[in-house]
C-alpha positions as CSV (number, residue, x, y, z in Angstrom):
1,M,-90.9,128.0,-80.0
2,G,-93.0,130.0,-77.6
3,E,-92.7,133.4,-76.1
4,S,-89.2,134.9,-75.6
5,S,-87.8,137.8,-73.6
6,I,-84.9,140.2,-74.3
7,E,-83.4,142.3,-71.5
8,L,-81.5,145.6,-72.1
9,K,-79.6,147.9,-69.7
10,V,-79.5,151.6,-70.7
11,T,-75.9,152.8,-70.7
12,E,-76.1,155.5,-73.3
13,N,-78.8,157.5,-75.2
14,E,-80.3,158.9,-72.0
15,G,-83.4,160.9,-72.4
16,K,-84.4,159.2,-75.7
17,R,-87.9,158.0,-76.3
18,L,-88.2,154.4,-75.3
19,D,-89.8,153.3,-78.6
20,V,-87.0,155.0,-80.6
21,Y,-84.3,153.4,-78.3
22,L,-85.7,149.9,-78.7
23,A,-86.2,150.2,-82.5
24,E,-82.5,151.1,-82.7
25,N,-81.3,148.4,-80.3
26,L,-83.4,145.4,-81.3
27,S,-82.3,143.8,-84.6
28,G,-84.9,144.1,-87.3
29,V,-87.7,145.6,-85.2
30,S,-89.6,148.7,-86.3
31,R,-90.7,151.6,-84.1
32,S,-94.4,150.9,-84.9
33,Y,-93.9,147.3,-83.8
34,V,-92.3,148.5,-80.5
35,Q,-95.2,150.8,-79.9
36,R,-97.6,147.9,-80.3
37,L,-95.6,145.9,-77.8
38,I,-95.7,148.8,-75.3
39,D,-99.5,149.1,-75.9
40,E,-99.8,145.3,-75.1
41,N,-97.8,145.8,-71.9
42,R,-95.0,143.6,-73.3
43,V,-92.3,146.2,-72.5
44,L,-91.3,146.5,-68.8
45,V,-89.2,149.2,-67.3
46,N,-87.5,148.0,-64.1
47,G,-90.2,145.3,-63.8
48,S,-93.3,147.5,-64.4
49,P,-95.2,148.1,-67.7
50,A,-93.7,151.0,-69.7
51,K,-95.6,154.2,-70.4
52,A,-96.1,155.1,-74.0
53,R,-94.0,158.2,-73.9
54,A,-91.3,156.9,-71.4
55,K,-87.8,158.1,-71.9
56,T,-84.6,156.3,-71.2
57,V,-82.6,156.8,-67.9
58,F,-79.1,155.6,-67.2
59,G,-79.1,152.2,-65.6
60,M,-82.8,151.5,-66.6
61,I,-83.5,147.8,-67.2
62,V,-85.9,147.3,-70.1
63,T,-87.4,143.9,-70.6
64,V,-89.2,143.1,-73.9
65,K,-91.5,140.1,-74.0
66,L,-91.8,139.0,-77.6
67,P,-95.1,137.3,-78.5
68,E,-95.2,133.8,-79.8
69,P,-94.8,134.1,-83.6
70,E,-97.8,133.8,-85.8
71,K,-98.3,130.6,-87.7
72,L,-95.6,130.6,-90.5
73,D,-97.1,131.5,-93.8
74,V,-93.8,131.6,-95.7
75,Q,-93.4,128.4,-97.7
76,P,-90.1,126.4,-97.9
77,A,-88.6,126.3,-101.4
78,D,-86.0,124.0,-102.8
79,L,-83.6,126.7,-104.0
80,P,-79.8,126.3,-104.2
81,I,-77.9,128.0,-101.4
82,D,-74.1,128.1,-100.8
83,I,-73.6,127.1,-97.1
84,V,-70.1,128.1,-96.0
85,Y,-70.5,126.8,-92.5
86,E,-73.2,125.2,-90.3
87,D,-73.6,123.8,-86.8
88,K,-76.5,123.6,-84.3
89,D,-76.5,127.4,-83.6
90,I,-75.5,129.2,-86.8
91,L,-75.4,129.1,-90.6
92,I,-73.0,131.1,-92.7
93,I,-74.4,131.7,-96.2
94,N,-72.7,133.0,-99.3
95,K,-75.7,134.7,-100.9
96,P,-75.7,135.1,-104.7
97,K,-76.6,138.5,-106.2
98,D,-80.2,138.8,-107.3
99,M,-81.5,136.9,-104.3
100,V,-83.7,138.8,-101.8
101,V,-83.0,137.9,-98.2
102,H,-86.6,137.7,-96.9
103,P,-90.1,137.8,-98.3
104,A,-91.8,141.1,-99.0
105,P,-94.8,142.2,-101.1
106,G,-94.3,141.0,-104.6
107,N,-91.6,138.6,-103.7
108,R,-92.7,135.9,-101.3
109,D,-91.4,132.6,-102.8
110,H,-87.8,132.9,-104.1
111,T,-86.0,134.4,-101.2
112,L,-83.1,133.2,-98.9
113,V,-85.7,132.6,-96.1
114,N,-87.7,130.2,-98.4
115,A,-84.5,128.3,-99.1
116,L,-83.5,128.2,-95.4
117,L,-86.9,126.9,-94.4
118,F,-86.4,124.0,-96.9
119,H,-82.9,123.3,-95.6
120,C,-83.6,123.3,-91.9
121,S,-86.5,123.3,-89.5
122,D,-84.8,125.2,-86.7
123,L,-84.4,129.0,-87.1
124,S,-84.7,131.8,-84.5
125,D,-88.1,133.5,-84.3
126,I,-87.1,136.8,-82.8
127,N,-87.8,138.6,-86.1
128,G,-91.1,137.0,-86.7
129,V,-92.5,134.8,-89.4
130,I,-91.2,136.7,-92.4
131,R,-87.6,136.8,-91.2
132,P,-86.8,133.6,-89.3
133,G,-83.1,133.4,-88.5
134,I,-82.2,136.7,-90.1
135,V,-79.9,138.8,-87.9
136,H,-78.6,141.1,-90.6
137,R,-79.2,141.6,-94.3
138,I,-77.5,142.4,-97.5
139,D,-79.1,144.0,-100.6
140,K,-80.6,141.9,-103.3
141,D,-78.0,143.1,-105.8
142,T,-75.1,142.5,-103.3
143,S,-73.4,139.1,-103.0
144,G,-71.6,137.5,-100.1
145,L,-71.6,136.4,-96.5
146,L,-74.5,136.5,-94.2
147,A,-74.9,135.0,-90.7
148,V,-78.2,133.2,-89.8
149,A,-79.3,132.2,-86.3
150,K,-80.8,128.8,-85.7
151,N,-82.2,129.6,-82.2
152,N,-83.0,132.7,-80.1
153,H,-79.9,132.4,-78.0
154,A,-77.7,132.6,-81.1
155,H,-79.7,135.4,-82.5
156,Q,-79.4,137.6,-79.4
157,A,-75.6,136.9,-79.2
158,L,-75.1,137.8,-82.8
159,A,-77.3,140.9,-82.6
160,E,-75.2,142.0,-79.6
161,Q,-72.0,141.6,-81.6
162,L,-73.6,143.8,-84.3
163,K,-74.5,146.4,-81.8
164,D,-71.1,146.6,-80.1
165,H,-69.3,146.4,-83.5
166,S,-67.4,143.2,-82.5
167,M,-68.7,141.4,-85.6
168,E,-66.6,142.5,-88.5
169,R,-68.2,142.7,-92.0
170,I,-65.7,143.5,-94.7
171,Y,-66.8,144.1,-98.3
172,E,-65.0,144.6,-101.6
173,A,-66.3,147.0,-104.2
174,I,-65.3,148.7,-107.4
175,V,-66.2,152.4,-107.3
176,E,-66.3,155.1,-109.9
177,G,-63.3,157.3,-110.3
178,I,-59.9,157.3,-108.7
179,L,-59.9,157.7,-104.9
180,P,-57.0,160.0,-104.0
181,E,-56.6,158.8,-100.4
182,D,-55.3,155.3,-99.6
183,R,-57.7,154.9,-96.7
184,G,-60.3,156.9,-94.9
185,T,-63.5,156.9,-92.8
186,I,-66.9,158.2,-93.8
187,D,-68.9,159.2,-90.7
188,A,-72.2,160.5,-92.0
189,P,-75.8,159.7,-90.7
190,I,-78.1,157.9,-93.1
191,G,-81.9,158.2,-93.3
192,R,-84.7,157.9,-95.9
193,H,-84.2,160.1,-99.0
194,P,-86.5,163.2,-98.5
195,V,-87.9,163.0,-102.1
196,D,-87.2,159.5,-103.5
197,R,-88.6,157.0,-100.9
198,K,-86.9,154.1,-102.6
199,K,-83.5,155.6,-101.8
200,M,-81.5,156.3,-98.7
201,A,-79.3,159.4,-98.3
202,V,-76.9,161.2,-95.9
203,T,-79.2,163.2,-93.8
204,P,-77.3,165.5,-91.4
205,G,-79.1,165.9,-88.0
206,K,-81.9,163.5,-88.9
207,G,-80.5,160.1,-89.9
208,R,-79.1,157.3,-87.8
209,N,-75.3,157.2,-87.1
210,A,-73.4,155.4,-89.9
211,V,-69.6,154.8,-90.2
212,T,-67.8,153.1,-93.0
213,H,-64.0,152.6,-93.2
214,F,-62.4,152.2,-96.6
215,E,-59.0,151.2,-98.0
216,V,-57.8,151.3,-101.6
217,L,-56.7,147.9,-102.9
218,T,-56.0,148.8,-106.5
219,R,-56.4,151.9,-108.8
220,L,-57.5,150.8,-112.2
221,N,-58.7,152.5,-115.5
222,G,-61.0,155.2,-114.2
223,V,-62.2,153.1,-111.2
224,T,-60.9,152.0,-107.8
225,H,-61.0,148.6,-106.2
226,V,-61.6,149.1,-102.5
227,Q,-62.2,147.2,-99.3
228,C,-64.9,148.6,-97.0
229,R,-65.4,147.7,-93.3
230,L,-68.8,148.5,-91.8
231,E,-68.8,149.8,-88.3
232,T,-72.6,150.2,-88.4
233,G,-75.2,148.5,-90.6
234,R,-77.6,150.9,-92.2
235,T,-79.7,150.2,-95.3
236,H,-77.5,150.7,-98.4
237,Q,-74.7,152.0,-96.2
238,I,-71.7,151.4,-98.4
239,R,-73.6,152.5,-101.5
240,V,-74.8,155.7,-99.9
241,H,-71.5,156.6,-98.3
242,M,-69.5,156.0,-101.5
243,A,-71.9,158.0,-103.5
244,Y,-71.7,160.8,-100.9
245,I,-68.0,161.2,-101.4
246,R,-68.7,161.1,-105.2
247,H,-67.3,157.6,-105.8
248,P,-70.5,155.5,-106.1
249,V,-70.3,151.7,-106.5
250,Y,-69.7,150.8,-110.1
251,G,-72.9,149.6,-111.8
252,D,-75.2,150.7,-108.9
253,P,-78.6,151.3,-110.5
254,L,-79.8,153.6,-107.7
255,Y,-76.8,155.7,-106.7
256,G,-74.4,155.2,-109.6
257,T,-73.6,158.0,-112.2
258,S,-71.5,157.3,-115.2
259,S,-71.6,153.5,-114.7
260,R,-75.3,153.2,-113.9
261,K,-76.1,151.8,-117.3
262,A,-72.8,150.0,-117.9
263,N,-73.1,146.3,-118.8
264,T,-71.9,145.1,-115.4
265,G,-74.3,142.3,-114.6
266,G,-75.1,144.1,-111.3
267,Q,-73.4,146.4,-108.9
268,M,-69.8,145.6,-108.0
269,L,-70.3,145.0,-104.2
270,H,-69.5,141.8,-102.4
271,A,-69.5,140.9,-98.7
272,R,-66.2,139.0,-98.7
273,Y,-65.2,138.5,-95.0
274,L,-67.2,137.9,-91.9
275,I,-65.6,137.7,-88.5
276,L,-67.6,136.8,-85.4
277,K,-67.5,135.0,-82.0
278,H,-69.4,131.8,-81.9
279,P,-72.6,132.4,-79.8
280,T,-72.1,129.3,-77.7
281,T,-68.3,128.6,-77.6
282,G,-67.1,132.2,-77.8
283,E,-64.5,131.0,-80.4
284,K,-63.5,133.7,-82.9
285,M,-64.4,132.5,-86.4
286,Q,-63.5,134.0,-89.8
287,F,-65.2,133.3,-93.1
288,E,-64.4,134.3,-96.6
289,A,-66.4,134.2,-99.8
290,P,-64.2,134.6,-102.9
291,L,-65.2,137.3,-105.4
292,P,-67.9,136.1,-107.8
293,E,-67.1,135.5,-111.4
294,N,-68.7,138.7,-112.8
295,F,-66.7,140.8,-110.2
296,Q,-63.4,139.1,-111.3
297,Q,-64.2,139.6,-114.9
298,M,-65.0,143.3,-114.4
299,L,-61.6,143.8,-112.6
300,K,-59.8,142.3,-115.6
301,K,-61.8,144.4,-118.0
302,L,-61.0,147.6,-116.2
303,E,-57.3,146.9,-115.7
């Protein structure tokens, strides 16, 4: 697919280190990767190579030249995937629980990416060889809707919708305890847990901005069925935020309390609705993935 470029105009976060700014504004790109691009003169500020310690200034034009991806070493695999929608630009997938989105150490062959590579040859390469097409992720233990980009134009358009919050991602969850409010907003930054590096946590003053809106659907026997709308997309966001207000997701093995060891068949969290603008036509599109069987059974059991 060759080398590609992304251009950003700084309109906020003035005075922030450039590598931090880019890591926050480029989908799926780490700060260390950005620093490598700066070292290789692949990041330009107003047309000139960026300095390592450059800071953002209002109106600054930042151009990032992404290198041609390495030869793909992730193998296609004939795995079943539930395709809700597909055209020449995007795929909408209903991911089952227990499926990892992209390869990682210890799990390289049974991921959604392996299945996508078997299904189609055209996927965006902005996120490199390990995450072709992946614009956003959902946890292994979470089921539901995920948008996949087939080309870099679609990837950049979808990433921009994630950044400006115009892509709506609406989840349903069962959470421990009875929520007293019918609706609310959790606005609390999320970062890596200071002690347990496998976990995320609310980290005041240190984490990245994170906002979750919730609404009660039904109050059941000791639990609450809620709808959660993501304004941002941090790792484990809904799980961390609900645990933060002492109503963790039912059956969550990392953040749950009383239900952690319950026979749930997995955490009760499902990405039910996805609303976006088509990257080429601009048409507003809404997709729905019905609640999986184990989620429905748990609702009946807890009535």
